[in-house]
C-alpha positions, 0 to 999 in steps of 0.5 A: 164534729159535734162534741159529746157532753162530758159525764152526766150527773143528775140530781135526784129528789130525796123524799124524806120523813123520820124513817129515812129517805127514798129516791127514784134512782133510775126509770126506763124512760131515762135510759138511752134508746134501745136500752129499755130492757132491764139488765142488772142493779147491784149494791156495793159497800165501801169501809172507811177509807177504802177504794173500788174500780180503778178500771173501765169497760169498753161497752158497758155504761153504769149509772152510780149513786151513793145511798149512804156515806160520802164517796169521792168519784174520779173519772177519766176518759181513757182516750183523751186523758180528760179527768173529773172528780165528783163527790157523791154524799148521801147527806146532801139535800139532793142526791147525785147520779152519775153516768159512767160511759164506756171508755171512762175509767172510774175509781170510788173512794170512801171519804166517810168515817163510816161505811158508805154504800153505791147503787149501780145500774148497769146496761149489761148483766155481769158475765164473769167469762167476758167481764169487759173490765180493763185495769186503769189505776186512778186512785 
């Protein structure tokens, strides 16, 4: 049986000038077949030293990138226990976009001395009655 590749991490080109930078975060042609319809983008901040996440989704996919600050990302496949750590640093020459797949627990820790900002695209609109969110402590 072929193995599915681990977590997808894509380096994104930063277009910089004296005003700051612009990054094309995600486009419809990059979405898996059948997911071309727009769902939801959200922005979340993390104060220095704070942690978000510590959960997984059974169905939802999330594409995550840091646009300010530096975030330590810890991922764990809940079925296999396989772990991966990634640093998302907005100060790098390129930005990284991480695809967090279904059944992959994720936690985000701000390791910068300033507020960090994550941009997230998800393939499902948030429904508070059915969050598809299951606690899984990583950090």
